Short mmCIF file of the C-alpha atoms (twelve columns), coordinates in Angstrom:
data_MODEL
# 
_entry.id   MODEL 
# 
loop_
_atom_site.group_PDB 
_atom_site.id 
_atom_site.type_symbol 
_atom_site.label_atom_id 
_atom_site.label_alt_id 
_atom_site.label_comp_id 
_atom_site.label_asym_id 
_atom_site.label_seq_id 
_atom_site.Cartn_x 
_atom_site.Cartn_y 
_atom_site.Cartn_z 
_atom_site.pdbx_PDB_model_num 
ATOM 1   C CA . UNK A 1   -28.406 36.869  2.038  1 
ATOM 2   C CA . UNK A 2   -24.976 36.829  3.716  1 
ATOM 3   C CA . UNK A 3   -24.883 38.053  7.272  1 
ATOM 4   C CA . UNK A 4   -21.773 40.027  8.269  1 
ATOM 5   C CA . UNK A 5   -22.973 41.289  11.626 1 
ATOM 6   C CA . UNK A 6   -20.503 40.833  14.436 1 
ATOM 7   C CA . UNK A 7   -21.408 38.665  17.384 1 
ATOM 8   C CA . UNK A 8   -22.999 40.356  20.355 1 
ATOM 9   C CA . UNK A 9   -24.270 38.558  23.404 1 
ATOM 10  C CA . UNK A 10  -27.930 39.362  23.971 1 
ATOM 11  C CA . UNK A 11  -28.950 41.583  26.834 1 
ATOM 12  C CA . UNK A 12  -30.257 39.968  30.021 1 
ATOM 13  C CA . UNK A 13  -33.820 40.681  29.039 1 
ATOM 14  C CA . UNK A 14  -33.322 39.206  25.579 1 
ATOM 15  C CA . UNK A 15  -31.332 36.244  26.792 1 
ATOM 16  C CA . UNK A 16  -34.033 35.181  29.202 1 
ATOM 17  C CA . UNK A 17  -37.051 36.221  27.163 1 
ATOM 18  C CA . UNK A 18  -38.153 32.605  27.046 1 
ATOM 19  C CA . UNK A 19  -39.427 31.924  30.521 1 
ATOM 20  C CA . UNK A 20  -39.241 28.521  32.050 1 
ATOM 21  C CA . UNK A 21  -42.663 26.944  32.088 1 
ATOM 22  C CA . UNK A 22  -43.696 24.609  34.880 1 
ATOM 23  C CA . UNK A 23  -43.666 20.949  33.882 1 
ATOM 24  C CA . UNK A 24  -46.972 19.657  32.622 1 
ATOM 25  C CA . UNK A 25  -45.986 16.101  33.502 1 
ATOM 26  C CA . UNK A 26  -43.250 14.201  35.264 1 
ATOM 27  C CA . UNK A 27  -40.422 12.549  33.395 1 
ATOM 28  C CA . UNK A 28  -40.797 9.139   31.820 1 
ATOM 29  C CA . UNK A 29  -38.319 6.572   30.508 1 
ATOM 30  C CA . UNK A 30  -38.577 8.315   27.140 1 
ATOM 31  C CA . UNK A 31  -37.108 11.467  28.672 1 
ATOM 32  C CA . UNK A 32  -34.153 9.485   29.965 1 
ATOM 33  C CA . UNK A 33  -33.666 8.091   26.472 1 
ATOM 34  C CA . UNK A 34  -34.037 11.459  24.729 1 
ATOM 35  C CA . UNK A 35  -31.401 13.248  26.834 1 
ATOM 36  C CA . UNK A 36  -28.820 10.696  25.638 1 
ATOM 37  C CA . UNK A 37  -29.430 12.085  22.091 1 
ATOM 38  C CA . UNK A 38  -30.228 8.770   20.342 1 
ATOM 39  C CA . UNK A 39  -29.605 10.200  16.864 1 
ATOM 40  C CA . UNK A 40  -26.007 11.068  17.737 1 
ATOM 41  C CA . UNK A 41  -25.490 7.704   19.423 1 
ATOM 42  C CA . UNK A 42  -26.912 5.827   16.438 1 
ATOM 43  C CA . UNK A 43  -24.558 7.389   13.893 1 
ATOM 44  C CA . UNK A 44  -21.541 7.079   16.157 1 
ATOM 45  C CA . UNK A 45  -22.402 3.480   16.960 1 
ATOM 46  C CA . UNK A 46  -22.159 2.691   13.247 1 
ATOM 47  C CA . UNK A 47  -18.801 4.487   13.224 1 
ATOM 48  C CA . UNK A 48  -17.548 2.472   16.212 1 
ATOM 49  C CA . UNK A 49  -18.654 -0.754  14.551 1 
ATOM 50  C CA . UNK A 50  -16.929 0.294   11.324 1 
ATOM 51  C CA . UNK A 51  -13.699 0.894   13.215 1 
ATOM 52  C CA . UNK A 52  -13.904 -2.501  14.919 1 
ATOM 53  C CA . UNK A 53  -14.782 -4.191  11.618 1 
ATOM 54  C CA . UNK A 54  -11.944 -2.564  9.648  1 
ATOM 55  C CA . UNK A 55  -9.410  -3.591  12.305 1 
ATOM 56  C CA . UNK A 56  -10.799 -7.142  12.467 1 
ATOM 57  C CA . UNK A 57  -10.508 -7.710  8.695  1 
ATOM 58  C CA . UNK A 58  -13.508 -10.086 8.802  1 
ATOM 59  C CA . UNK A 59  -12.063 -12.066 11.750 1 
ATOM 60  C CA . UNK A 60  -14.491 -10.837 14.396 1 
ATOM 61  C CA . UNK A 61  -14.264 -11.422 18.144 1 
ATOM 62  C CA . UNK A 62  -17.989 -11.168 18.777 1 
ATOM 63  C CA . UNK A 63  -17.812 -10.927 22.564 1 
ATOM 64  C CA . UNK A 64  -15.279 -8.097  22.498 1 
ATOM 65  C CA . UNK A 65  -17.217 -6.374  19.731 1 
ATOM 66  C CA . UNK A 66  -20.446 -6.383  21.752 1 
ATOM 67  C CA . UNK A 67  -18.737 -5.086  24.876 1 
ATOM 68  C CA . UNK A 68  -16.826 -2.423  22.925 1 
ATOM 69  C CA . UNK A 69  -20.026 -1.161  21.324 1 
ATOM 70  C CA . UNK A 70  -21.788 -1.224  24.707 1 
ATOM 71  C CA . UNK A 71  -18.985 0.714   26.388 1 
ATOM 72  C CA . UNK A 72  -18.900 3.227   23.545 1 
ATOM 73  C CA . UNK A 73  -22.681 3.710   23.717 1 
ATOM 74  C CA . UNK A 74  -22.558 4.323   27.466 1 
ATOM 75  C CA . UNK A 75  -19.667 6.799   27.211 1 
ATOM 76  C CA . UNK A 76  -21.372 8.718   24.383 1 
ATOM 77  C CA . UNK A 77  -24.692 8.696   26.252 1 
ATOM 78  C CA . UNK A 78  -22.983 10.024  29.377 1 
ATOM 79  C CA . UNK A 79  -21.348 12.855  27.419 1 
ATOM 80  C CA . UNK A 80  -24.668 13.829  25.838 1 
ATOM 81  C CA . UNK A 81  -26.472 13.780  29.204 1 
ATOM 82  C CA . UNK A 82  -23.740 15.978  30.716 1 
ATOM 83  C CA . UNK A 83  -24.239 18.300  27.719 1 
ATOM 84  C CA . UNK A 84  -27.977 18.475  28.431 1 
ATOM 85  C CA . UNK A 85  -27.294 19.144  32.110 1 
ATOM 86  C CA . UNK A 86  -24.851 22.017  31.574 1 
ATOM 87  C CA . UNK A 87  -26.872 23.527  28.691 1 
ATOM 88  C CA . UNK A 88  -30.242 23.435  30.422 1 
ATOM 89  C CA . UNK A 89  -30.500 27.240  30.760 1 
ATOM 90  C CA . UNK A 90  -29.181 27.888  27.253 1 
ATOM 91  C CA . UNK A 91  -31.622 25.345  25.826 1 
ATOM 92  C CA . UNK A 92  -34.485 27.559  26.974 1 
ATOM 93  C CA . UNK A 93  -33.417 30.201  24.465 1 
ATOM 94  C CA . UNK A 94  -33.650 28.101  21.296 1 
ATOM 95  C CA . UNK A 95  -36.829 26.904  19.658 1 
ATOM 96  C CA . UNK A 96  -35.396 23.506  18.741 1 
ATOM 97  C CA . UNK A 97  -34.198 22.768  22.302 1 
ATOM 98  C CA . UNK A 98  -36.606 24.489  24.673 1 
ATOM 99  C CA . UNK A 99  -38.934 21.461  24.836 1 
ATOM 100 C CA . UNK A 100 -36.190 19.134  26.088 1 
ATOM 101 C CA . UNK A 101 -36.721 17.332  29.379 1 
ATOM 102 C CA . UNK A 102 -34.602 19.646  31.544 1 
ATOM 103 C CA . UNK A 103 -35.796 23.059  30.255 1 
ATOM 104 C CA . UNK A 104 -39.413 21.964  30.659 1 
ATOM 105 C CA . UNK A 105 -38.754 20.616  34.145 1 
ATOM 106 C CA . UNK A 106 -39.815 17.048  33.411 1 
ATOM 107 C CA . UNK A 107 -36.469 15.866  34.782 1 
ATOM 108 C CA . UNK A 108 -34.664 17.401  37.760 1 
ATOM 109 C CA . UNK A 109 -31.068 18.578  37.270 1 
ATOM 110 C CA . UNK A 110 -29.682 16.496  40.144 1 
ATOM 111 C CA . UNK A 111 -31.252 13.348  38.704 1 
ATOM 112 C CA . UNK A 112 -29.785 14.076  35.272 1 
ATOM 113 C CA . UNK A 113 -26.345 14.784  36.763 1 
ATOM 114 C CA . UNK A 114 -26.251 11.428  38.553 1 
ATOM 115 C CA . UNK A 115 -27.557 9.736   35.424 1 
ATOM 116 C CA . UNK A 116 -24.633 11.175  33.447 1 
ATOM 117 C CA . UNK A 117 -22.092 10.136  36.096 1 
ATOM 118 C CA . UNK A 118 -23.407 6.564   36.318 1 
ATOM 119 C CA . UNK A 119 -23.466 6.130   32.535 1 
ATOM 120 C CA . UNK A 120 -19.905 7.448   32.257 1 
ATOM 121 C CA . UNK A 121 -18.508 5.249   35.033 1 
ATOM 122 C CA . UNK A 122 -20.185 2.162   33.589 1 
ATOM 123 C CA . UNK A 123 -19.048 2.956   30.042 1 
ATOM 124 C CA . UNK A 124 -15.424 3.502   30.978 1 
ATOM 125 C CA . UNK A 125 -15.439 0.412   33.194 1 
ATOM 126 C CA . UNK A 126 -16.665 -1.689  30.269 1 
ATOM 127 C CA . UNK A 127 -14.078 -0.267  27.865 1 
ATOM 128 C CA . UNK A 128 -11.127 -0.672  30.237 1 
ATOM 129 C CA . UNK A 129 -12.249 -4.170  31.279 1 
ATOM 130 C CA . UNK A 130 -13.145 -5.682  27.905 1 
ATOM 131 C CA . UNK A 131 -11.687 -3.469  25.146 1 
ATOM 132 C CA . UNK A 132 -8.259  -2.584  26.494 1 
ATOM 133 C CA . UNK A 133 -6.567  0.378   28.115 1 
ATOM 134 C CA . UNK A 134 -6.172  2.279   24.857 1 
ATOM 135 C CA . UNK A 135 -9.893  2.074   24.085 1 
ATOM 136 C CA . UNK A 136 -10.658 3.259   27.610 1 
ATOM 137 C CA . UNK A 137 -8.224  6.164   27.296 1 
ATOM 138 C CA . UNK A 138 -9.822  7.278   24.050 1 
ATOM 139 C CA . UNK A 139 -13.190 7.054   25.807 1 
ATOM 140 C CA . UNK A 140 -11.876 9.463   28.440 1 
ATOM 141 C CA . UNK A 141 -10.519 11.784  25.736 1 
ATOM 142 C CA . UNK A 142 -13.896 11.819  23.987 1 
ATOM 143 C CA . UNK A 143 -15.765 12.630  27.196 1 
ATOM 144 C CA . UNK A 144 -13.272 15.262  28.363 1 
ATOM 145 C CA . UNK A 145 -13.248 17.113  25.046 1 
ATOM 146 C CA . UNK A 146 -17.043 17.047  24.652 1 
ATOM 147 C CA . UNK A 147 -18.009 17.912  28.222 1 
ATOM 148 C CA . UNK A 148 -15.171 20.080  29.535 1 
ATOM 149 C CA . UNK A 149 -13.615 21.726  26.495 1 
ATOM 150 C CA . UNK A 150 -16.599 21.918  24.112 1 
ATOM 151 C CA . UNK A 151 -19.679 22.222  26.338 1 
ATOM 152 C CA . UNK A 152 -18.333 24.178  29.303 1 
ATOM 153 C CA . UNK A 153 -15.738 26.335  27.576 1 
ATOM 154 C CA . UNK A 154 -15.590 26.848  23.810 1 
ATOM 155 C CA . UNK A 155 -19.301 26.508  23.024 1 
ATOM 156 C CA . UNK A 156 -19.896 29.567  25.184 1 
ATOM 157 C CA . UNK A 157 -16.863 31.601  24.188 1 
ATOM 158 C CA . UNK A 158 -15.312 30.820  20.800 1 
ATOM 159 C CA . UNK A 159 -15.958 29.993  17.156 1 
ATOM 160 C CA . UNK A 160 -13.373 27.212  17.607 1 
ATOM 161 C CA . UNK A 161 -15.968 25.138  19.459 1 
ATOM 162 C CA . UNK A 162 -17.044 23.245  16.329 1 
ATOM 163 C CA . UNK A 163 -13.561 22.305  15.162 1 
ATOM 164 C CA . UNK A 164 -12.200 21.339  18.590 1 
ATOM 165 C CA . UNK A 165 -15.421 19.562  19.535 1 
ATOM 166 C CA . UNK A 166 -15.013 17.417  16.426 1 
ATOM 167 C CA . UNK A 167 -12.194 15.583  18.235 1 
ATOM 168 C CA . UNK A 168 -14.731 13.936  20.547 1 
ATOM 169 C CA . UNK A 169 -17.013 13.042  17.646 1 
ATOM 170 C CA . UNK A 170 -14.112 11.251  15.934 1 
ATOM 171 C CA . UNK A 171 -13.398 8.990   18.913 1 
ATOM 172 C CA . UNK A 172 -15.972 6.166   18.356 1 
ATOM 173 C CA . UNK A 173 -14.338 4.598   15.244 1 
ATOM 174 C CA . UNK A 174 -10.935 4.929   16.880 1 
ATOM 175 C CA . UNK A 175 -12.209 3.204   20.035 1 
ATOM 176 C CA . UNK A 176 -13.576 0.367   17.902 1 
ATOM 177 C CA . UNK A 177 -10.327 0.098   15.962 1 
ATOM 178 C CA . UNK A 178 -7.867  0.080   18.893 1 
ATOM 179 C CA . UNK A 179 -10.034 -2.398  20.791 1 
ATOM 180 C CA . UNK A 180 -8.905  -4.903  18.157 1 
ATOM 181 C CA . UNK A 181 -5.376  -3.749  17.319 1 
ATOM 182 C CA . UNK A 182 -4.216  -2.291  20.626 1 
ATOM 183 C CA . UNK A 183 -2.156  0.267   18.694 1 
ATOM 184 C CA . UNK A 184 -2.659  3.644   17.011 1 
ATOM 185 C CA . UNK A 185 -1.539  3.136   13.423 1 
ATOM 186 C CA . UNK A 186 -2.485  4.559   10.030 1 
ATOM 187 C CA . UNK A 187 -5.891  2.857   10.115 1 
ATOM 188 C CA . UNK A 188 -6.795  4.607   13.366 1 
ATOM 189 C CA . UNK A 189 -5.627  7.973   12.019 1 
ATOM 190 C CA . UNK A 190 -7.607  7.617   8.787  1 
ATOM 191 C CA . UNK A 191 -10.790 6.696   10.671 1 
ATOM 192 C CA . UNK A 192 -10.202 9.659   12.955 1 
ATOM 193 C CA . UNK A 193 -9.676  11.926  9.941  1 
ATOM 194 C CA . UNK A 194 -12.904 10.772  8.281  1 
ATOM 195 C CA . UNK A 195 -15.068 11.647  11.278 1 
ATOM 196 C CA . UNK A 196 -13.101 14.718  12.326 1 
ATOM 197 C CA . UNK A 197 -13.166 16.383  8.900  1 
ATOM 198 C CA . UNK A 198 -16.830 15.512  8.362  1 
ATOM 199 C CA . UNK A 199 -18.152 17.320  11.426 1 
ATOM 200 C CA . UNK A 200 -17.403 21.061  10.968 1 
ATOM 201 C CA . UNK A 201 -18.939 21.450  7.475  1 
ATOM 202 C CA . UNK A 202 -21.860 19.279  8.584  1 
ATOM 203 C CA . UNK A 203 -22.555 21.370  11.682 1 
ATOM 204 C CA . UNK A 204 -21.884 24.735  10.042 1 
ATOM 205 C CA . UNK A 205 -24.583 23.916  7.483  1 
ATOM 206 C CA . UNK A 206 -26.983 23.510  10.405 1 
ATOM 207 C CA . UNK A 207 -25.637 26.726  11.919 1 
ATOM 208 C CA . UNK A 208 -26.371 28.663  8.732  1 
ATOM 209 C CA . UNK A 209 -29.913 27.248  8.661  1 
ATOM 210 C CA . UNK A 210 -30.549 28.371  12.233 1 
ATOM 211 C CA . UNK A 211 -28.211 31.347  12.478 1 
ATOM 212 C CA . UNK A 212 -30.783 33.681  14.016 1 
ATOM 213 C CA . UNK A 213 -31.686 31.137  16.700 1 
ATOM 214 C CA . UNK A 214 -28.038 30.773  17.653 1 
ATOM 215 C CA . UNK A 215 -27.629 34.556  17.639 1 
ATOM 216 C CA . UNK A 216 -30.619 35.043  19.923 1 
ATOM 217 C CA . UNK A 217 -29.333 32.351  22.299 1 
ATOM 218 C CA . UNK A 218 -25.920 33.998  22.474 1 
ATOM 219 C CA . UNK A 219 -23.879 31.161  20.949 1 
ATOM 220 C CA . UNK A 220 -20.669 32.431  19.287 1 
ATOM 221 C CA . UNK A 221 -21.071 30.063  16.366 1 
ATOM 222 C CA . UNK A 222 -19.027 30.847  13.246 1 
ATOM 223 C CA . UNK A 223 -21.940 32.114  11.078 1 
ATOM 224 C CA . UNK A 224 -23.074 34.318  13.982 1 
ATOM 225 C CA . UNK A 225 -19.663 35.851  14.658 1 
ATOM 226 C CA . UNK A 226 -18.018 35.912  11.210 1 
ATOM 227 C CA . UNK A 227 -21.039 35.791  8.920  1 
ATOM 228 C CA . UNK A 228 -22.464 33.256  6.506  1 
ATOM 229 C CA . UNK A 229 -20.045 33.940  3.650  1 
ATOM 230 C CA . UNK A 230 -17.021 33.374  5.886  1 
ATOM 231 C CA . UNK A 231 -18.594 30.140  7.117  1 
ATOM 232 C CA . UNK A 232 -19.052 28.912  3.551  1 
ATOM 233 C CA . UNK A 233 -15.391 29.650  2.858  1 
ATOM 234 C CA . UNK A 234 -14.245 27.836  5.986  1 
ATOM 235 C CA . UNK A 235 -16.187 24.693  5.061  1 
ATOM 236 C CA . UNK A 236 -14.137 24.201  1.883  1 
ATOM 237 C CA . UNK A 237 -10.709 23.257  3.373  1 
ATOM 238 C CA . UNK A 238 -12.326 20.499  5.453  1 
ATOM 239 C CA . UNK A 239 -14.084 19.079  2.403  1 
ATOM 240 C CA . UNK A 240 -10.907 19.205  0.311  1 
ATOM 241 C CA . UNK A 241 -8.963  17.482  3.099  1 
ATOM 242 C CA . UNK A 242 -11.654 14.779  3.217  1 
ATOM 243 C CA . UNK A 243 -11.062 13.758  -0.417 1 
ATOM 244 C CA . UNK A 244 -7.774  11.831  0.118  1 
ATOM 245 C CA . UNK A 245 -9.168  9.763   3.024  1 
ATOM 246 C CA . UNK A 246 -10.943 7.060   0.958  1 
ATOM 247 C CA . UNK A 247 -7.972  6.950   -1.419 1 
ATOM 248 C CA . UNK A 248 -5.565  6.323   1.463  1 
ATOM 249 C CA . UNK A 249 -7.917  3.756   3.012  1 
ATOM 250 C CA . UNK A 250 -7.624  1.825   -0.240 1 
ATOM 251 C CA . UNK A 251 -3.896  2.388   -0.769 1 
ATOM 252 C CA . UNK A 252 -3.046  1.155   2.739  1 
ATOM 253 C CA . UNK A 253 -5.275  -1.887  2.331  1 
ATOM 254 C CA . UNK A 254 -7.997  -1.088  4.853  1 
ATOM 255 C CA . UNK A 255 -10.806 -0.963  2.289  1 
ATOM 256 C CA . UNK A 256 -11.552 -2.131  -1.236 1 
ATOM 257 C CA . UNK A 257 -11.806 -0.307  -4.529 1 
ATOM 258 C CA . UNK A 258 -15.604 0.044   -4.362 1 
ATOM 259 C CA . UNK A 259 -15.391 1.940   -1.093 1 
ATOM 260 C CA . UNK A 260 -12.752 4.237   -2.541 1 
ATOM 261 C CA . UNK A 261 -14.792 5.003   -5.657 1 
ATOM 262 C CA . UNK A 262 -18.114 5.542   -3.871 1 
ATOM 263 C CA . UNK A 263 -16.743 7.551   -0.937 1 
ATOM 264 C CA . UNK A 264 -14.555 9.634   -3.236 1 
ATOM 265 C CA . UNK A 265 -17.534 10.392  -5.480 1 
ATOM 266 C CA . UNK A 266 -19.621 11.395  -2.448 1 
ATOM 267 C CA . UNK A 267 -16.809 13.666  -1.238 1 
ATOM 268 C CA . UNK A 268 -16.615 15.411  -4.604 1 
ATOM 269 C CA . UNK A 269 -20.389 15.870  -4.766 1 
ATOM 270 C CA . UNK A 270 -20.393 17.372  -1.263 1 
ATOM 271 C CA . UNK A 271 -17.609 19.768  -2.271 1 
ATOM 272 C CA . UNK A 272 -19.524 20.715  -5.429 1 
ATOM 273 C CA . UNK A 273 -22.725 21.410  -3.470 1 
ATOM 274 C CA . UNK A 274 -20.786 23.521  -0.992 1 
ATOM 275 C CA . UNK A 275 -19.107 25.570  -3.724 1 
ATOM 276 C CA . UNK A 276 -22.529 26.237  -5.244 1 
ATOM 277 C CA . UNK A 277 -23.421 27.925  -1.984 1 
ATOM 278 C CA . UNK A 278 -21.459 31.017  -3.015 1 
ATOM 279 C CA . UNK A 279 -24.079 31.644  -5.708 1 
ATOM 280 C CA . UNK A 280 -27.079 30.490  -3.703 1 
ATOM 281 C CA . UNK A 281 -30.004 32.888  -3.699 1 
ATOM 282 C CA . UNK A 282 -31.479 31.363  -0.555 1 
ATOM 283 C CA . UNK A 283 -28.911 30.393  2.070  1 
ATOM 284 C CA . UNK A 284 -31.405 28.522  4.228  1 
ATOM 285 C CA . UNK A 285 -32.551 26.272  1.367  1 
ATOM 286 C CA . UNK A 286 -28.961 25.662  0.283  1 
ATOM 287 C CA . UNK A 287 -27.795 24.908  3.836  1 
ATOM 288 C CA . UNK A 288 -30.618 22.429  4.380  1 
ATOM 289 C CA . UNK A 289 -29.652 20.562  1.199  1 
ATOM 290 C CA . UNK A 290 -25.979 20.442  2.196  1 
ATOM 291 C CA . UNK A 291 -26.827 19.407  5.771  1 
ATOM 292 C CA . UNK A 292 -29.000 16.497  4.624  1 
ATOM 293 C CA . UNK A 293 -26.382 15.414  2.086  1 
ATOM 294 C CA . UNK A 294 -23.714 15.389  4.804  1 
ATOM 295 C CA . UNK A 295 -25.802 12.951  6.860  1 
ATOM 296 C CA . UNK A 296 -26.256 10.665  3.859  1 
ATOM 297 C CA . UNK A 297 -22.557 10.994  3.034  1 
ATOM 298 C CA . UNK A 298 -21.476 9.641   6.408  1 
ATOM 299 C CA . UNK A 299 -24.075 6.871   6.517  1 
ATOM 300 C CA . UNK A 300 -23.317 5.603   3.005  1 
ATOM 301 C CA . UNK A 301 -19.538 5.897   3.429  1 
ATOM 302 C CA . UNK A 302 -19.568 3.870   6.639  1 
ATOM 303 C CA . UNK A 303 -21.889 1.209   5.229  1 
ATOM 304 C CA . UNK A 304 -19.782 0.779   2.095  1 
ATOM 305 C CA . UNK A 305 -16.612 0.732   4.221  1 
ATOM 306 C CA . UNK A 306 -18.047 -2.111  6.298  1 
ATOM 307 C CA . UNK A 307 -19.153 -4.064  3.228  1 
ATOM 308 C CA . UNK A 308 -15.968 -3.464  1.261  1 
ATOM 309 C CA . UNK A 309 -13.383 -3.974  4.004  1 
ATOM 310 C CA . UNK A 310 -10.509 -6.016  2.652  1 
ATOM 311 C CA . UNK A 311 -9.994  -9.603  3.807  1 
# 
């Protein structure tokens, strides 16, 4: 059922209804791994590799590739750890995040803060030293948008958080690409477009699935503020804009015909599934299906892009 209720921040008693429980155990190396959000790093690492691969056109510089991927991993990990640090109180309010290492007290905030700083300094040092100034600058852009603009500002105040935050999520393939080319050309823009346009409909599907959790936590996410129907409508322009990307990748010679056909077909299926949402009887079931498809869309598109990059 569509939810048209306007956004209201919860009262103090509601906002802090989930009390912080004392840690049952001290932090382990697994906690330090988990706060880097390995799932996000994994998908973006594939994207960074795809960008490097497309720019290389099968003529790989293996040393630079390894260092570029390492620098990108460290920068992304730093951004995610900063996100965990600044969101530690908000994470207490959501079921899916309240068992993280900081809300449970397994890791101390000061330790996590220094962890984030060290990862970021190392990551940027690697990118500037081995991947070029442009790759390093895009690393800074990714961190600044994710930590300062998304986490500290828009995530707490505006429905624009998802769209603006998508800029940081689109940086990994661009970093990989410019590490090879040293310039921002059509290839870099198309890779940016692929990841940028993918993120809002992907995340809004998750937001619809967990709309009441986000409402209770006080996040001004689009389905919380504008309602589920409006969110479904807003997903469509991004999905339509995504359709020309594989076509242009082929036309400009960055990828082969098989990539264009497969990625285009996936884009059309995703659009079709999203349009069916307007007649869905159960929004949660529909949103879960669309969310899972969006993950498979990105994974398959990137794999086929890597395999079918032109010589």
